C-alpha positions as CSV (number, residue, x, y, z in Angstrom):
1,X,-20.0,20.6,2.2
2,X,-21.5,17.2,2.7
3,X,-18.8,14.7,2.1
4,X,-18.8,11.0,1.2
5,X,-15.7,8.8,1.3
6,X,-15.8,5.6,-0.8
7,X,-13.3,2.9,0.0
8,X,-12.9,-0.4,-1.9
9,X,-13.4,-2.8,1.0
10,X,-12.5,-3.2,4.7
11,X,-10.8,-6.4,5.7
12,X,-7.3,-5.5,7.0
13,X,-5.7,-2.5,8.5
14,X,-2.9,-1.7,6.1
15,X,-1.6,1.3,4.1
16,X,-4.8,2.2,2.3
17,X,-6.7,2.1,5.6
18,X,-4.2,4.5,7.2
19,X,-5.0,6.9,4.4
20,X,-8.7,6.4,5.1
21,X,-8.1,7.2,8.8
22,X,-6.4,10.5,7.9
23,X,-9.3,11.4,5.5
24,X,-11.6,11.1,8.5
25,X,-9.3,13.4,10.4
26,X,-9.7,16.0,7.6
27,X,-13.4,15.5,7.1
28,X,-14.8,14.3,10.5
29,X,-18.4,14.5,9.5
30,X,-18.0,12.4,6.3
31,X,-19.9,9.2,5.7
32,X,-18.1,6.1,4.5
33,X,-19.2,3.7,1.9
34,X,-17.5,0.4,1.0
35,X,-18.2,-2.8,-0.9
36,X,-18.0,-5.0,2.1
37,X,-16.8,-4.8,5.7
38,X,-15.2,-7.9,7.1
39,X,-12.6,-6.2,9.3
40,X,-11.9,-7.6,12.8
41,X,-13.4,-5.7,15.7
42,X,-10.1,-4.4,17.1
43,X,-8.9,-3.1,13.8
44,X,-12.4,-1.6,13.0
45,X,-12.4,0.2,16.3
46,X,-8.9,1.6,15.7
47,X,-9.8,2.7,12.2
48,X,-13.5,3.8,12.5
49,X,-14.2,4.3,16.1
50,X,-18.0,4.4,16.4
51,X,-18.6,5.0,12.7
52,X,-20.7,2.5,10.8
53,X,-19.7,2.1,7.2
54,X,-22.5,1.6,4.6
55,X,-21.9,-1.6,2.6
56,X,-23.4,-3.1,-0.6
57,X,-25.3,-6.2,-1.5
58,X,-22.0,-8.2,-1.4
59,X,-22.2,-8.1,2.4
60,X,-25.2,-10.5,2.3
61,X,-23.9,-13.0,-0.3
62,X,-23.1,-16.6,0.7
63,X,-19.6,-17.0,2.2
64,X,-18.8,-13.4,1.3
65,X,-17.1,-12.6,4.6
66,X,-14.4,-15.2,3.9
67,X,-14.3,-15.4,0.1
68,X,-15.6,-12.0,-1.1
69,X,-12.7,-11.6,-3.6
70,X,-14.3,-14.5,-5.5
71,X,-17.2,-12.1,-6.3
72,X,-14.8,-9.9,-8.4
73,X,-17.1,-10.0,-11.5
74,X,-19.8,-8.3,-9.3
75,X,-17.5,-5.5,-8.0
76,X,-18.4,-3.0,-10.7
77,X,-22.1,-3.5,-10.2
78,X,-21.7,-3.3,-6.5
79,X,-19.8,-0.1,-6.5
80,X,-22.2,1.5,-9.0
81,X,-25.1,0.5,-6.6
82,X,-23.8,2.9,-4.0
83,X,-25.9,6.1,-3.8
84,X,-23.9,9.2,-3.1
85,X,-26.3,11.5,-4.9
86,X,-26.9,13.5,-1.7
87,X,-23.3,14.7,-1.3
88,X,-21.4,17.7,-2.5
89,X,-18.0,16.1,-2.5
90,X,-17.1,12.4,-3.1
91,X,-13.6,11.2,-2.2
92,X,-12.8,7.7,-3.4
93,X,-9.9,5.9,-1.8
94,X,-9.2,3.5,-4.7
95,X,-6.8,0.7,-5.5
96,X,-9.5,-1.4,-7.2
97,X,-13.0,-0.2,-8.1
98,X,-14.0,2.7,-5.7
99,X,-13.2,5.3,-8.3
100,X,-16.1,3.9,-10.4
101,X,-18.8,5.1,-8.0
102,X,-21.5,7.0,-9.9
103,X,-21.6,10.8,-9.4
104,X,-23.5,13.6,-11.2
105,X,-22.4,16.9,-12.8
106,X,-23.3,18.9,-9.7
107,X,-20.8,16.9,-7.5
108,X,-17.0,17.0,-7.2
109,X,-15.3,13.6,-7.3
110,X,-11.7,13.4,-6.2
111,X,-10.0,10.0,-6.4
112,X,-7.0,9.3,-4.1
113,X,-5.6,6.5,-6.3
114,X,-3.3,4.0,-4.6
115,X,-2.9,2.4,-8.0
116,X,-5.1,1.4,-11.0
117,X,-6.3,-2.1,-10.2
118,X,-3.1,-4.1,-10.2
119,X,-4.3,-7.6,-11.3
120,X,-6.1,-6.2,-14.3
121,X,-3.2,-4.1,-15.5
122,X,0.5,-4.3,-14.5
123,X,0.2,-7.7,-12.7
124,X,-2.2,-9.3,-15.2
125,X,0.3,-11.9,-16.4
126,X,1.6,-12.6,-12.9
127,X,-1.9,-13.3,-11.6
128,X,-3.0,-15.5,-14.5
129,X,0.2,-17.1,-15.8
130,X,0.3,-19.9,-13.3
131,X,-3.4,-20.9,-13.6
132,X,-4.6,-24.0,-15.3
133,X,-7.5,-24.3,-17.7
134,X,-10.4,-23.8,-17.5
135,X,-9.8,-21.5,-14.5
136,X,-7.2,-19.5,-16.5
137,X,-9.7,-18.8,-19.3
138,X,-12.4,-17.6,-16.8
139,X,-10.0,-15.4,-14.8
140,X,-8.5,-13.8,-17.9
141,X,-12.0,-13.0,-19.3
142,X,-13.1,-11.6,-16.0
143,X,-10.0,-9.3,-15.8
144,X,-10.5,-8.2,-19.4
145,X,-14.0,-7.2,-18.4
146,X,-12.7,-5.3,-15.4
147,X,-10.2,-3.5,-17.6
148,X,-12.9,-2.3,-20.0
149,X,-15.0,-1.2,-17.1
150,X,-12.1,0.5,-15.4
151,X,-11.3,2.6,-18.5
152,X,-14.9,3.4,-19.2
153,X,-15.4,4.8,-15.6
154,X,-12.3,7.0,-15.3
155,X,-14.3,9.9,-16.6
156,X,-16.4,9.8,-13.5
157,X,-13.4,11.3,-11.6
158,X,-12.9,15.0,-11.7
159,X,-9.4,15.0,-10.3
160,X,-6.9,12.2,-9.6
161,X,-4.4,12.3,-6.7
162,X,-1.6,9.7,-6.9
163,X,0.2,8.3,-3.9
164,X,3.6,8.5,-5.7
165,X,5.2,9.6,-8.9
166,X,5.3,5.9,-9.8
167,X,1.5,5.7,-9.6
168,X,1.1,9.0,-11.4
169,X,2.9,7.4,-14.4
170,X,0.5,4.5,-14.3
171,X,-2.5,6.8,-14.2
172,X,-1.2,8.6,-17.2
173,X,-0.4,5.5,-19.1
174,X,-3.6,3.6,-18.4
175,X,-6.2,6.3,-18.0
176,X,-4.6,9.1,-20.1
177,X,-5.1,11.4,-17.1
178,X,-2.8,13.7,-15.2
179,X,-2.6,13.4,-11.4
180,X,-1.3,15.4,-8.5
181,X,1.1,13.6,-6.2
182,X,0.4,13.6,-2.5
183,X,2.4,11.0,-0.6
184,X,0.5,8.8,1.9
185,X,0.6,9.6,5.7
186,X,3.2,7.8,7.8
187,X,2.8,8.0,11.6
188,X,6.5,8.8,12.1
189,X,5.8,9.7,15.8
190,X,5.2,6.0,16.5
191,X,8.7,5.0,15.3
192,X,11.2,6.8,17.5
193,X,14.8,7.4,16.5
194,X,17.3,4.9,17.9
195,X,20.9,5.6,16.9
196,X,22.5,2.4,18.4
197,X,22.2,-0.5,15.9
198,X,22.9,-4.2,16.4
199,X,24.4,-6.7,14.0
200,X,21.4,-8.0,12.2
201,X,19.3,-7.1,9.2
202,X,15.5,-7.0,9.2
203,X,12.7,-7.5,6.6
204,X,9.0,-7.2,7.5
205,X,6.0,-7.5,5.3
206,X,3.1,-9.7,4.4
207,X,4.6,-12.9,3.2
208,X,3.0,-13.1,-0.3
209,X,4.7,-13.6,-3.6
210,X,4.9,-10.0,-4.9
211,X,6.7,-8.8,-1.7
212,X,9.7,-11.0,-2.8
213,X,10.6,-11.9,0.8
214,X,11.7,-15.3,-0.4
215,X,14.4,-13.6,-2.5
216,X,15.7,-11.7,0.5
217,X,16.0,-15.0,2.5
218,X,17.7,-16.7,-0.4
219,X,20.2,-13.8,-0.6
220,X,21.0,-14.1,3.1
221,X,21.3,-17.9,2.7
222,X,24.2,-17.0,0.4
223,X,25.7,-14.8,3.1
224,X,25.8,-17.2,6.1
225,X,27.9,-14.8,8.2
226,X,25.1,-12.2,8.2
227,X,22.0,-12.5,10.3
228,X,18.5,-11.8,9.0
229,X,15.3,-11.5,11.0
230,X,12.0,-12.0,9.1
231,X,8.7,-10.7,10.5
232,X,5.4,-11.3,8.8
233,X,2.7,-13.8,8.1
234,X,1.1,-14.9,4.8
235,X,0.9,-17.8,2.4
236,X,4.6,-18.0,1.9
237,X,5.4,-18.4,5.6
238,X,5.7,-22.2,5.6
239,X,7.9,-22.2,2.6
240,X,10.2,-19.4,3.9
241,X,10.6,-21.3,7.2
242,X,11.5,-24.3,5.2
243,X,14.3,-22.7,3.1
244,X,15.7,-20.4,5.8
245,X,19.3,-21.0,6.7
246,X,20.7,-21.1,10.2
247,X,21.5,-17.3,10.0
248,X,17.8,-16.5,9.2
249,X,15.3,-16.2,12.0
250,X,11.7,-16.3,10.9
251,X,9.4,-14.8,13.6
252,X,6.1,-14.9,11.8
253,X,3.5,-12.3,12.8
254,X,4.5,-9.9,15.5
255,X,2.6,-7.0,17.1
256,X,3.5,-3.4,16.5
257,X,5.5,-3.1,19.7
258,X,7.8,-6.0,18.7
259,X,8.1,-4.8,15.1
260,X,9.2,-1.3,16.2
261,X,11.7,-2.7,18.6
262,X,13.4,-4.7,15.9
263,X,13.2,-1.8,13.4
264,X,15.0,0.5,15.9
265,X,17.8,-2.0,16.6
266,X,18.4,-3.4,13.1
267,X,21.5,-2.5,11.2
268,X,19.4,-2.1,8.1
269,X,15.9,-2.8,6.8
270,X,15.8,-4.9,3.5
271,X,12.9,-4.6,1.1
272,X,12.6,-6.1,-2.4
273,X,9.0,-5.4,-3.5
274,X,7.9,-3.0,-6.2
275,X,5.5,-0.9,-4.1
276,X,3.1,1.8,-5.2
277,X,4.5,3.8,-2.2
278,X,5.6,1.5,0.6
279,X,4.9,2.7,4.1
280,X,7.0,0.2,6.0
281,X,10.4,1.3,4.6
282,X,9.5,4.9,5.6
283,X,8.6,3.7,9.1
284,X,12.1,2.0,9.3
285,X,13.7,5.3,8.3
286,X,11.8,7.1,11.1
287,X,13.7,4.8,13.5
288,X,16.9,6.1,12.0
289,X,17.4,2.7,10.3
290,X,18.8,2.7,6.7
291,X,16.9,0.8,4.1
292,X,18.3,-1.5,1.4
293,X,15.5,-1.4,-1.3
294,X,14.7,-1.8,-4.9
295,X,15.3,1.2,-7.1
296,X,11.8,1.0,-8.5
297,X,8.3,1.9,-7.4
298,X,7.8,3.9,-4.3
299,X,11.1,3.0,-2.6
300,X,13.0,4.7,-5.5
301,X,11.4,7.9,-4.3
302,X,11.4,7.5,-0.5
303,X,14.9,5.9,0.0
304,X,17.7,8.4,-0.8
305,X,20.7,6.3,-2.0
306,X,23.8,7.0,0.1
307,X,21.8,9.1,2.6
308,X,18.9,7.0,4.0
309,X,19.9,3.7,2.4
310,X,21.1,1.8,-0.6
311,X,19.3,0.9,-3.9
312,X,19.6,-2.3,-5.9
313,X,18.4,-2.5,-9.5
314,X,16.8,-5.8,-10.0
315,X,14.7,-8.3,-8.1
316,X,17.2,-11.1,-7.8
317,X,19.5,-12.6,-5.2
318,X,22.7,-11.3,-6.7
319,X,21.5,-7.7,-6.7
320,X,20.5,-8.0,-3.0
321,X,23.9,-9.5,-2.1
322,X,25.7,-6.8,-3.9
323,X,23.6,-4.1,-2.2
324,X,24.3,-5.5,1.3
325,X,28.0,-5.7,0.5
326,X,28.0,-2.0,-0.7
327,X,25.9,-1.0,2.3
328,X,28.6,-2.3,4.6
329,X,31.2,0.0,3.0
330,X,29.2,3.1,3.8
331,X,28.3,5.1,6.9
332,X,24.9,6.6,7.7
333,X,23.7,9.3,10.0
334,X,20.6,8.1,11.9
335,X,19.4,11.6,12.4
336,X,19.5,12.4,8.7
337,X,17.7,9.2,7.9
338,X,14.9,10.1,10.4
339,X,14.7,13.6,8.9
340,X,14.0,12.1,5.5
341,X,11.1,10.1,6.9
342,X,9.6,13.4,8.2
343,X,8.9,14.3,4.6
344,X,6.0,11.8,4.8
345,X,4.5,12.5,8.2
346,X,0.7,12.5,8.8
347,X,0.4,16.3,9.3
348,X,2.0,16.9,5.9
349,X,-0.6,14.7,4.2
350,X,-3.5,16.4,5.9
351,X,-2.3,19.9,4.9
352,X,-1.6,18.9,1.3
353,X,-4.8,17.0,0.7
354,X,-7.1,19.6,2.3
355,X,-5.4,22.3,0.3
356,X,-5.9,20.3,-2.9
357,X,-9.6,19.7,-2.1
358,X,-10.1,23.4,-1.4
359,X,-8.5,24.5,-4.7
360,X,-10.5,22.0,-6.8
361,X,-13.8,22.7,-5.1
362,X,-13.3,26.5,-5.4
363,X,-12.3,26.1,-9.0
364,X,-15.5,24.0,-9.6
365,X,-17.6,26.7,-7.9
């Protein structure tokens, strides 16, 4: 088969791009299409090697390399301008608009859905509620248009694959479609088991509002006898540094080597975001480190309460404090925690996704 992979856009090397890398491993001859490529050269080399992605007219628009998200109203037109008519199989890696690529009846289109576009659906109010007029009016109208387009184009997908049961529920609720669940690939081999833990907690993520890192810092401010290390960069970094108590060490961005070292040594990894899946908590478990996480979204599925960590029920300081307190009354087996992480390893993803594609393409034939 001739295969095309359509990815929303290339700007950072995060969870969706790790899925993209594995799709290349499964289909090494595939061509990649994307709205725009503004990824740094080092990340692009790690992800794509010598591959050259095919982009859209967005690539040439003024200031697009820095502010391409401001062209959101043009995203549907841009994705529909991609010509994949010469391919037998189209795989869209979609958390925004990639699933809306145009295909024909002779093709098979499988969408690996990281989530239906968040800011048009589940996070609509969160993204627009703080805005002032007239910007609020314009943004809301744009997102309402994106919603209508998103619903109208779901029929272009022959089969949905969700990255968690949590996202499968969203796909069913929003699109009225069923989806298989194939968890994303986690490179567990890069996060070696380390049984000896030290007396500090760790949180690591992009420091943006929905990750709720500020809540974790505030919770540890209320537990001054417990040490917290914060790794990550983002718009909230200055504010988090400002509010951090003496027991909270904010390291900002750190490379993978430093991050793994802290993950291996931490008493526990703390995470408060509602994630579609959440690769980082699984990486922590691969180190044999228990995870204290929200009992919602992906972490409700990947963290086994009492075995590989502890759940808390709501995104607030009190719940986090209670979860840490409960955590310290329990004992955990680092080997069992690492075994749980192996359920999400890269090889498992490749096998399951390739089998799914084979079944669907044979059924179509």
